[in-house]
MIBA-466712 format. One record per residue (C-alpha): residue in three letters; z, y, x. Coordinates in steps of 0.2 Angstrom, whole numbers, plus 2048, in hexadecimal, padded with zeros to 3 digits. Last residue first. Layout:
ALAZYX...
% end
This chain:
UNKA1220023BUNKA1920F240UNKA1E21D237UNKA24216225UNKA2520422BUNKA3020823AUNKA39214231UNKA40208224UNKA421FB230UNKA4F20823BUNKA5720D22BUNKA5A1FB226UNKA611F7237UNKA6D206235UNKA74215239UNKA6321E23FUNKA66227252UNKA5C21A25BUNKA4C21C251UNKA4E22E252UNKA4E22C266UNKA3F220266UNKA3422A25DUNKA2C23326BUNKA2A222272UNKA2021C264UNKA1222A268UNKA1322627BUNKA0F213278UNKA0021526FUNK9FE205264UNK9EE1FD25FUNK9EC1F3270UNK9FD1EE26DUNK9FC1E925CUNK9ED1DE260UNK9F61D626FUNKA061D1264UNK9F91CA256UNK9F21BF265UNKA021B726AUNKA0B1B525BUNKA051A125AUNKA0C19F26BUNKA1B1A1267UNKA241B1271UNKA251BA281UNKA221CD282UNKA221D3294UNKA251E629CUNKA311EE290UNKA2D200291UNKA39206281UNKA2820B279UNKA221FA27BUNKA311F3273UNKA2F1FE266UNKA1D1FB262UNKA221E7262UNKA2F1E9257UNKA261EB246UNKA1C1DC24DUNKA2B1D2251UNKA251C625FUNKA321CD26CUNKA3E1CD25FUNKA401BA260UNKA471BA271UNKA3D1B9280UNKA3E1CB286UNKA371D1297UNKA3E1DF2A4UNKA351E22B4UNKA411E82C3UNKA3F1F82CDUNKA501FB2CDUNKA4F20B2BFUNKA441FE2B5UNKA511F32B4UNKA5D2002AEUNKA512062A1UNKA4D1F6299UNKA5F1F1297UNKA6320028FUNKA54201284UNKA5A1EF27FUNKA6C1F327CUNKA68203272UNKA5C1F7267UNKA6C1EC264UNKA761F925FUNKA69201254UNKA681EF249UNKA551EC247UNKA571DA24EUNKA621D623EUNKA701C823CUNKA7A1CF22EUNKA6F1C7221UNKA741B522AUNKA861B8224UNKA871AB216UNKA7919E21DUNKA8319D22EUNKA7719923DUNKA741A9242UNKA881AA246UNKA891BD244UNKA951C7251UNKA881D524FUNKA861D7263UNKA881C6267UNKA7C1BE25CUNKA701CD25EUNKA711CA270UNKA6F1B826CUNKA5E1B7265UNKA581C726EUNKA581BE280UNKA521CC28BUNKA4A1C529BUNKA501CF2AAUNKA461CF2BCUNKA491CE2CEUNKA5B1CC2CEUNKA6C1D42D5UNKA691E82D6UNKA641E62C1UNKA741DC2BEUNKA7D1EE2C3UNKA731F92B8UNKA741EB2AAUNKA871EC2A7UNKA841F2296UNKA761E5293UNKA801D729CUNKA8F1DC291UNKA861DA283UNKA821C8288UNKA6F1C3283UNKA671C9293UNKA601BA29DUNKA5E1BA2AEUNKA511BD2BDUNKA4C1B42CEUNKA3C1B72D4UNKA341AA2E2UNKA321B02F3UNKA321A22FCUNKA261982F1UNKA281862F6UNKA2317A301UNKA2C169307UNKA2F169319UNKA3F15E315UNKA4816D320UNKA4117B316UNKA46171307UNKA5717030BUNKA5718330FUNKA501862FFUNKA5D17C2F7UNKA6C1862FFUNKA621972FAUNKA621912E8UNKA7218D2E9UNKA7719E2F0UNKA6D1A52E1UNKA7919C2D4UNKA871A22DBUNKA821B52DEUNKA7C1B42CAUNKA8B1AC2C4UNKA961BB2CEUNKA8D1C92C5UNKA931C42B4UNKA8F1BD2A3UNKA7E1B32A6UNKA7B1AB297UNKA691A429FUNKA621A42B0UNKA511A72B3UNKA461A02C2UNKA341A62C4UNKA2319B2C8UNKA131A12CCUNKA0B1902D0UNKA0A1822DAUNKA161852E8UNKA231892DAUNKA231772D5UNKA2F1722E5UNKA3B1812E0UNKA3B17C2CDUNKA3F1692D1UNKA4B16F2DFUNKA5417A2D1UNKA5616D2C5UNKA5E15F2D1UNKA6916F2D7UNKA6F1722C4UNKA731602C0UNKA7C15D2CFUNKA851712CFUNKA9016A2BFUNKA9A17A2BEUNKA8D1872C3UNKA8217E2B7UNKA8F17D2AAUNKA911912AAUNKA7E1932ADUNKA7B18B29CUNKA8B186293UNKA9E184293UNKAA2190284UNKA9D19E278UNKA9219526FUNKA9C186270UNKAAA18E266UNKAB8180262UNKAB1176271UNKAAC163273UNKAAB15F284UNKA9D15A28DUNKA99149291UNKA8814C29BUNKA7F13A297UNKA8213D284UNKA7914C282UNKA7E155273UNKA7C166274UNKA8817426CUNKA9317027BUNKA87175288UNKA7517728DUNKA69185293UNKA6217C2A2UNKA591882ACUNKA4C1942A5UNKA3B1922ADUNKA301A22ADUNKA1E19E2B0UNKA141AD2B5UNK9FF1AC2B5UNK9F81A62C6UNK9F21952BEUNK9FA1922AFUNK9F51802ADUNK9FA17D2BFUNKA0D1862BBUNKA0F17A2ACUNKA0B16A2B3UNKA151702C3UNKA241722B8UNKA231622AEUNKA1F1582BFUNKA2F1602C7UNKA3915B2BAUNKA351492BAUNKA3614B2CDUNKA481512CCUNKA4E1432C1UNKA521472AEUNKA641452A8UNKA6513329FUNKA6412C28EUNKA58137288UNKA5113F279UNKA56151281UNKA57156293UNKA4615C295UNKA49166285UNKA5616E290UNKA4817929AUNKA4318528DUNKA3518C297UNKA361A1292UNKA291AD297UNKA1B1A229BUNKA0B1A929FUNK9FD1B6297UNK9FA1AD289UNK9E81AA283UNK9ED1A2272UNK9E3192276UNK9EC193286UNK9FE193280UNK9FA187272UNK9F617B27FUNKA0317F289UNKA1117727DUNKA0E166283UNKA1816B293UNKA2716E28BUNKA32179283UNKA2718B283UNKA2919C280UNKA191A6282UNKA121B528CUNKA0C1C6288UNKA0B1D2298UNKA0B1E4295UNK9FB1F1299UNKA01203295UNK9EF20C293UNK9F321A286UNK9EB20D277UNK9F720127EUNK9EF1F2288UNK9F41DE288UNK9E21DB28FUNK9D41D0286UNK9CF1C0287UNK9D41BB276UNK9D71CA26CUNK9C71C6260UNK9D11B825AUNK9DC1C4252UNK9CE1CD249UNK9CA1BE23FUNK9DC1BC23AUNK9DC1CD234UNK9CC1CA229UNK9D71BC220UNK9E51C921FUNK9DA1D5216UNK9D51C8209UNK9E71C3205UNK9ED1D4203UNK9DC1D51F6UNK9E41C71ECUNK9F51CE1EEUNK9F01DD1E6UNK9E71D41D8UNK9F31C71D5UNKA001D51D3UNK9F61DF1C8UNK9F21D01BCUNKA061CD1BAUNKA0E1C01C4UNKA151B11C0UNKA211AE1CDUNKA211BB1DDUNKA261B61EDUNKA2B1C01FDUNKA2F1BB20DUNKA271CA215UNKA1A1C121FUNKA171B1216UNKA141BB206UNKA141AF1F8UNKA0C1AE1E8UNKA111A41D9UNKA0A19B1C8UNKA1318F1BFUNKA0B17E1BDUNKA1A1741C5UNKA2A17E1C0UNKA3118B1C6UNKA441921CCUNKA4B1811CDUNKA4317B1DDUNKA4818C1E5UNKA5B18C1E2UNKA5C1991F1UNKA4C1A01F9UNKA4F19F20AUNKA3F199211UNKA2C1A120FUNKA1B19A214UNKA0919E217UNK9FE19121CUNK9F519322EUNK9F6180231UNKA00183241UNKA0A190238UNKA0E18422BUNKA13177236UNKA1F183240UNKA2718922FUNKA2B17622BUNKA30171239UNKA3E180238UNKA3D18E247UNKA3819D23BUNKA4519622EUNKA4D188224UNKA55187214UNKA4E189201UNKA3B187204UNKA2B1901FEUNKA1D186205UNKA0918B205UNK9F618A200UNK9F8175200UNK9E716D1FAUNK9DE17120BUNK9ED16E214UNK9F015B20DUNKA00158211UNKA09148216UNKA0D14E226UNKA1915B21FUNKA2214F216UNKA27144224UNKA2B15522FUNKA36158222UNKA35165214UNKA4416E20EUNKA4B1731FCUNKA381721F6UNKA2B17F1EDUNKA1A1791F2UNKA0B1841EEUNK9FC17C1E6UNK9EA1791E7UNK9E71681DEUNK9E81571E0UNK9FA1551E7UNK9FC1411ECUNKA001461FEUNKA0F14D1FBUNKA1613C1F9UNKA2613A1EFUNKA3112D1F8UNKA3411C1F1UNKA441161F1UNKA461041F6UNKA591061FBUNKA560FF20EUNKA46109210UNKA4C119208UNKA5B119213UNKA51116223UNKA4512321CUNKA5313021BUNKA5D12C22AUNKA4A130232UNKA49140229UNKA5B14622BUNKA5A14223CUNKA4B14C240UNKA5215B237UNKA6115B241UNKA5415F24FUNKA5316F247UNKA6117524FUNKA59171260UNKA4E17E25CUNKA5918A256UNKA6318A265UNKA7918C261UNKA7A17A25CUNKA8517724EUNKA77170243UNKA74163251UNKA8615C251UNKA8515C23FUNKA7615123FUNKA7E14424AUNKA8D14323FUNKA8414022FUNKA7A134237UNKA8712A23CUNKA8E12A22AUNKA7F127221UNKA7711922BUNKA8811122AUNKA89114218UNKA7610C215UNKA7C0FC223UNKA8A0F7216UNKA9B0F721FUNKAA60EA228UNKAAE0F8232UNKAAD0F1243UNKA9B0E8241UNKA910F5236UNKA98104240UNKA930FC250UNKA810FA248UNKA8110C243UNKA87112254UNKA7B10525DUNKA6C10F253UNKA7111F259UNKA7611B26BUNKA6810E26DUNKA5B11B268UNKA4D110261UNKA4A119250UNKA4E12A259UNKA41126267UNKA34122257UNKA3913324FUNKA3513D25FUNKA2413425EUNKA2413A24EUNKA2514C252UNKA1514A25FUNKA0C14C250UNKA0C15F251UNKA06160263UNK9FA15325FUNK9F215C250UNK9F115E23EUNK9E8154233UNK9E314523FUNK9F3145249UNK9FD14823AUNK9F5138233UNK9F812E242UNKA09134245UNKA0E131233UNKA0711E235UNKA1011D244UNKA2112223AUNKA1E11722DUNKA1D108238UNKA2D10D241UNKA3610E231UNKA300FD22CUNKA370F523DUNKA46101239UNKA480F9229UNKA470E8230UNKA550EC23EUNKA610F3232UNKA5E0E2226UNKA610D9235UNKA710E3238UNKA780DF227UNKA720CC227UNKA7D0CB238UNKA8C0D3230UNKA8E0C8222UNKA9E0CC21AUNKA9C0DD213UNKAA40EC20CUNKA9C0F9202UNKA9910C204UNKA8E1131F8UNKA7F11E1FCUNKA761271EFUNKA6412D1F4UNKA5D1381E7UNKA4A13A1E7UNKA431491F1UNKA3F1581E5UNKA2C1601E8UNKA2816F1DAUNKA161711DCUNKA131831D7UNKA0118A1D2UNK9F91951DFUNK9F71A61E8UNK9FA1A51FCUNK9FE1B4208UNK9FF1B3219UNKA0B1B1227UNKA171A322AUNKA2A1A5229UNKA2D1B321EUNKA3F1B221AUNKA441B3207UNKA401C01FBUNKA3F1C01E7
% end
């Protein structure tokens, strides 16, 4: 069987099937509203205590960054809108608190699941986790404790919540296999942090095996083998040993330049969401930040972040990086993201709607606040500004005009900033890639956002499980758009980077190097492997194969060619 590899490595061991206890919520009419609200308050109090314990356990067993998820859970338990909506439903409809929690949380979860950004989509899991916790407390249901595993095992589960993974003893859990989730799911992130192999996307996973069965999982290819033969066990045991040796080699990449065998130097940077992410960037020797997703500063709050709050966040990251570049993407938010204080309209198709640069140019007060904060912070490091979801030249010109107006304001206030700050755009809409020769005359750099470029080029909703197989970064049409963008950028003398998931794809890195990509920005955990690949690749050799690759008819042909001739 083959799923999606979400954390690299090989694991061999016994199966532990994890099934969540079933929670049946029945709607009941109640008379004593005060008693029902008191039940909710007591459940929140107990839930907060449980979350505090999980924070401490995760902090001790995994790390501070991973433990922060439980601080976010506490914020949800205190959130006046979420909890207030539950209480209001109890009062207005005179229903039991369990029913109110289920219906309100389902509404919020649907909002998050419909979001475009994969990282924000995963917030639905946090809400599921919290609502499930409250329901278990109210109904007196004991959760299965993954911390009770007593022997080395590979967990098979429908999904794993943050609370589930916090219970895990990484000395005994050899790997995860889940039915849902992807590379950005919490379980996948935790698996990569703990260096545990994981695979997702295996349908009916909790029913394909029983406790005690022997299983092999390959977290890179996504392949799983149930009750394998002796020959298969021997093959994968050797593969596991080689992978462990390779991980040791990666540590030797720290401090080295990212330079190809034939002397072509590139930059390998990181994608981050908050200043807290910088610890992992520095630990993995990132050469800068190619994407700071600033929308995370706007989440989990009731009001828009102030200029000063944003300034401190940007300045903190810039100072940690020193002279290394920091590319700050302006607010990429819209009708698919729930921010109560923005009062955004509901849309039939928010992915193509009122969002990102479109929203910012309409609600300029939000945009100006962010741009002032970025410009002020530019005095303290090598900051660059990047606009998302650009589709027209006029958007670029309008945004640059606002920047010039703010620069004039700062000059009059004697506030220092980088007068020569670079301004770039994300190339994530096919029209911009096709028209990139003109856009390149207007900006200082391009950063290719492959997540959306692929989605829009192939007309595939990457969140739709029924058609997700059509979403493929190896599609020749996507590769041609990338090559066109790089060439057009270089003709005008600007640098071209990539901040989508494809930038960290080990099969695509040699292809992107051959195309002339200047900067690769990816998750921190991928940096050293990407550097190893660059350092062991000859750009000129792969370049000689580009015409052949781009002439292939299908994504499958492209991937097969790479497997047989490059990797």
